[in-house]
Backbone bond lengths (Angstrom), bond angles and torsions (degrees), N, CA, C in turn:
res aa  C-N    CA-C-N  psi(-1)  N-CA   C-N-CA  omega(-1)  CA-C   N-CA-C  phi
1 Q - - - 1.461 - - 1.519 109.31 -
2 V 1.327 116.08 134.64 1.463 122.32 178.79 1.522 107.81 -127.82
3 Q 1.319 115.94 131.34 1.469 121.38 174.57 1.520 108.91 -110.02
4 L 1.339 115.02 134.79 1.463 121.42 -177.59 1.520 109.39 -125.14
5 V 1.331 116.18 132.65 1.461 120.87 -180.00 1.521 108.67 -132.00
6 E 1.338 116.10 116.51 1.467 121.53 178.99 1.528 110.91 -89.66
7 S 1.320 114.93 154.88 1.461 121.69 173.83 1.518 108.39 -155.42
8 G 1.337 115.78 166.99 1.453 120.52 173.20 1.511 115.71 105.32
9 G 1.328 117.41 -4.03 1.457 119.07 178.95 1.524 111.00 -70.58
10 G 1.332 114.85 172.92 1.458 119.31 178.86 1.507 111.38 165.44
11 L 1.333 114.10 -167.23 1.462 122.31 179.95 1.523 108.67 -104.88
12 V 1.326 116.33 130.28 1.463 120.96 -178.72 1.521 108.57 -143.50
13 Q 1.308 115.92 151.43 1.460 120.19 176.97 1.525 110.40 -78.58
14 A 1.306 115.33 155.27 1.455 120.52 176.25 1.529 109.58 -55.38
15 G 1.332 114.85 137.21 1.452 121.00 -176.52 1.511 113.97 91.93
16 G 1.326 116.50 -10.50 1.456 121.08 -179.22 1.510 112.89 -83.70
17 S 1.332 114.23 -173.91 1.467 121.38 -176.17 1.522 110.80 -132.50
18 L 1.309 115.03 153.09 1.463 123.26 171.24 1.519 107.82 -145.20
19 R 1.320 115.69 152.93 1.469 120.39 172.30 1.517 108.57 -123.24
20 L 1.319 115.16 120.50 1.455 121.65 176.15 1.522 109.44 -93.31
21 S 1.321 114.51 146.78 1.467 121.02 175.46 1.521 109.09 -124.48
22 C 1.310 115.05 150.75 1.460 121.47 174.79 1.520 107.84 -137.61
23 A 1.313 115.45 112.33 1.462 121.52 -179.86 1.521 109.11 -93.81
24 A 1.326 115.69 131.76 1.458 121.13 -177.80 1.510 110.68 -113.98
25 S 1.298 116.29 146.15 1.464 121.33 173.37 1.520 107.67 -134.56
26 G 1.305 115.65 160.20 1.450 119.26 -179.62 1.515 111.26 113.73
27 R 1.304 116.54 -128.88 1.459 121.08 -173.67 1.519 112.43 -68.53
28 T 1.289 117.35 164.89 1.457 124.64 -174.29 1.526 110.73 -51.46
29 F 1.318 115.62 113.04 1.453 121.58 -170.88 1.515 112.24 -62.45
30 S 1.306 116.89 -40.33 1.465 119.99 -174.24 1.523 113.32 -72.43
31 S 1.314 117.75 -4.74 1.459 120.94 -176.47 1.523 113.15 -89.32
32 Y 1.329 118.59 -4.85 1.454 119.01 -177.33 1.526 111.68 -139.02
33 A 1.331 112.73 152.06 1.454 120.40 176.82 1.527 109.96 -72.86
34 M 1.318 114.66 158.07 1.455 121.56 177.75 1.525 109.30 -127.05
35 N 1.308 114.76 147.04 1.465 120.71 -178.49 1.526 110.99 -128.98
36 W 1.313 115.03 154.41 1.460 121.73 167.40 1.532 107.65 -117.43
37 F 1.335 114.62 134.62 1.460 122.44 173.20 1.523 107.95 -124.41
38 R 1.320 116.35 167.83 1.456 120.56 174.37 1.522 109.73 -145.64
39 Q 1.323 114.35 154.90 1.456 120.12 178.32 1.523 109.31 -139.20
40 A 1.319 115.24 116.66 1.453 121.90 177.20 1.519 108.90 -89.50
41 P 1.324 117.70 157.37 1.468 120.77 -179.80 1.524 111.31 -55.78
42 G 1.331 115.76 129.79 1.449 121.07 177.37 1.512 115.31 76.19
43 K 1.330 116.63 5.73 1.467 120.24 -178.89 1.515 110.59 -121.88
44 E 1.334 115.11 162.72 1.458 119.78 177.56 1.527 110.17 -77.19
45 R 1.310 115.52 156.44 1.455 120.72 175.79 1.529 108.37 -64.87
46 E 1.323 116.87 137.24 1.451 120.77 -178.27 1.522 111.47 -129.88
47 F 1.307 114.70 150.45 1.458 122.88 178.28 1.522 110.01 -69.02
48 V 1.343 115.67 139.81 1.457 120.80 177.74 1.526 111.05 -115.35
49 A 1.344 116.16 -53.77 1.459 119.50 -175.73 1.517 109.45 -160.84
50 A 1.333 115.72 158.96 1.457 122.12 178.56 1.516 109.25 -143.92
51 I 1.335 114.94 155.02 1.456 120.52 178.21 1.520 108.39 -143.12
52 S 1.324 116.45 139.77 1.456 121.06 179.91 1.523 110.42 -71.16
53 G 1.335 115.55 169.24 1.452 120.41 -177.51 1.519 113.66 -59.56
54 S 1.311 115.93 -38.46 1.461 120.44 179.74 1.519 112.63 -80.25
55 G 1.319 115.69 -16.88 1.467 120.58 -174.76 1.509 113.56 87.82
56 G 1.333 116.90 0.10 1.449 120.13 -175.25 1.518 115.19 -77.90
57 S 1.316 116.91 -17.34 1.467 120.70 -179.73 1.520 109.79 -127.62
58 T 1.315 115.23 136.65 1.459 120.96 178.44 1.524 109.74 -133.45
59 Y 1.315 115.71 154.72 1.466 121.92 -177.99 1.521 107.47 -142.08
60 Y 1.327 115.88 145.29 1.458 120.83 -176.68 1.526 111.55 -136.98
61 A 1.311 115.44 148.32 1.456 120.17 167.39 1.522 108.47 -68.18
62 D 1.310 115.60 148.17 1.468 119.75 -179.29 1.521 111.58 -58.27
63 S 1.319 116.29 -32.27 1.462 120.43 -175.65 1.528 113.45 -68.44
64 V 1.327 117.92 -17.81 1.469 120.28 -177.32 1.523 112.31 -119.47
65 K 1.316 116.99 -5.64 1.463 120.85 -176.97 1.525 110.31 -58.97
66 G 1.321 116.01 131.74 1.460 120.83 -179.02 1.511 113.96 89.23
67 R 1.335 117.33 -12.92 1.472 121.13 179.84 1.523 111.89 -115.20
68 F 1.331 117.02 -34.47 1.464 121.86 -177.80 1.523 109.47 -108.16
69 T 1.332 115.48 148.14 1.459 121.36 176.29 1.516 109.37 -133.54
70 I 1.327 116.13 124.99 1.461 121.05 175.39 1.523 108.37 -97.47
71 S 1.320 115.80 140.96 1.466 121.07 177.63 1.521 108.27 -150.42
72 R 1.316 116.16 169.91 1.466 120.08 178.95 1.509 109.68 -147.18
73 D 1.323 114.26 152.02 1.463 122.79 174.26 1.522 105.66 -122.78
74 N 1.316 116.61 100.60 1.464 119.59 -175.39 1.525 112.34 -69.89
75 A 1.303 117.54 -21.96 1.470 120.04 176.38 1.527 111.16 -70.75
76 K 1.330 115.72 -25.84 1.466 120.87 -179.84 1.526 112.75 -105.87
77 N 1.334 117.17 3.31 1.467 121.15 -178.45 1.525 111.89 52.56
78 T 1.313 115.82 43.76 1.460 120.35 -174.29 1.522 110.71 -135.20
79 V 1.317 115.06 139.71 1.452 122.00 172.39 1.530 107.92 -115.54
80 Y 1.331 115.52 146.37 1.447 121.63 -176.18 1.521 111.00 -122.41
81 L 1.315 115.32 155.58 1.452 121.43 169.93 1.534 107.20 -133.39
82 Q 1.334 115.28 105.08 1.455 120.78 175.95 1.514 107.96 -86.15
83 M 1.327 115.45 121.76 1.463 120.71 -176.51 1.526 108.99 -116.72
84 N 1.314 115.76 116.19 1.463 121.90 178.95 1.526 110.35 -115.56
85 S 1.314 115.61 164.90 1.475 121.37 178.52 1.524 110.92 48.74
86 L 1.305 115.51 48.14 1.460 120.23 -175.73 1.522 111.59 -65.34
87 K 1.335 113.97 146.31 1.457 122.62 -179.03 1.527 109.11 -121.17
88 P 1.329 117.59 156.15 1.470 118.72 177.67 1.533 112.81 -55.51
89 E 1.309 117.36 -31.62 1.469 119.93 179.38 1.522 113.50 -72.23
90 D 1.323 117.79 -5.90 1.465 121.06 173.49 1.529 111.27 -83.36
91 T 1.320 117.38 -5.86 1.462 121.02 179.01 1.526 110.14 -61.31
92 A 1.332 115.65 125.10 1.464 120.98 -176.45 1.525 108.54 -178.42
93 V 1.321 114.40 170.72 1.455 120.28 165.69 1.525 106.68 -89.98
94 Y 1.315 115.90 127.88 1.462 121.92 -178.30 1.531 109.83 -102.45
95 Y 1.324 114.61 133.22 1.457 121.39 -177.41 1.529 110.07 -122.97
96 C 1.310 116.75 139.91 1.456 118.32 167.52 1.523 108.41 -97.16
97 N 1.316 114.22 155.32 1.467 121.37 -170.49 1.516 109.54 -146.66
98 A 1.327 115.20 143.07 1.452 121.23 174.34 1.529 108.72 -136.99
99 E 1.315 115.67 134.17 1.464 121.65 173.24 1.523 106.06 -106.46
100 V 1.323 115.45 110.10 1.464 120.88 -175.08 1.512 108.27 -125.18
101 G 1.325 116.09 113.89 1.459 119.13 -175.58 1.517 109.78 59.51
102 R 1.298 117.51 -124.64 1.468 122.16 178.35 1.516 112.12 -93.94
103 G 1.318 116.10 2.39 1.442 119.48 -177.43 1.521 112.92 -96.77
104 D 1.317 116.00 146.83 1.462 123.81 177.58 1.518 105.68 -125.53
105 Y 1.338 116.55 109.19 1.453 121.40 -169.78 1.520 110.71 -111.79
106 W 1.339 114.80 142.30 1.459 121.18 -178.09 1.522 110.25 -132.56
107 G 1.313 115.60 147.55 1.449 120.30 170.08 1.521 109.96 -82.37
108 Q 1.325 114.80 -178.35 1.465 120.26 -176.88 1.522 111.88 -83.74
109 G 1.320 117.26 -13.78 1.456 121.58 178.83 1.518 112.60 94.63
110 T 1.325 115.00 152.68 1.462 121.40 175.40 1.531 107.93 -136.58
111 Q 1.322 115.34 134.41 1.466 121.10 -174.40 1.526 110.65 -80.90
112 V 1.320 115.36 131.54 1.470 122.16 172.04 1.531 107.06 -120.20
113 T 1.325 115.27 123.82 1.455 120.76 179.04 1.524 109.06 -123.68
114 V 1.328 116.08 124.07 1.467 121.45 -179.02 1.530 107.88 -113.39
115 S 1.324 115.32 117.35 1.462 119.83 -179.20 1.526 110.13 -91.42
116 S 1.326 114.61 148.35 1.481 119.55 -178.82 1.521 111.27 -90.68
């Protein structure tokens, strides 16, 4: 069992920055990859970024590449999403996700709103 809790969302102007955090509890954090997804109103949930268990490999959606950075601190059981140069189209609920064994775990989400 893995529990995920996101934080750090909020309202920011276009061009601004936010850092999201996702704290994990349960099984050994460094043994599994972590993902960030987002869901805008009226749209399907979409992949944003992923990071391997060690943190050595990262992957990004084309829409955020060069603006967002995913990282993790395995000593703190936390994954981060640094979001820079935010755009109104980045407005969404952001979720962290972990696939551990046969389980697919999600946090409750944190709202990010970017005003123009």
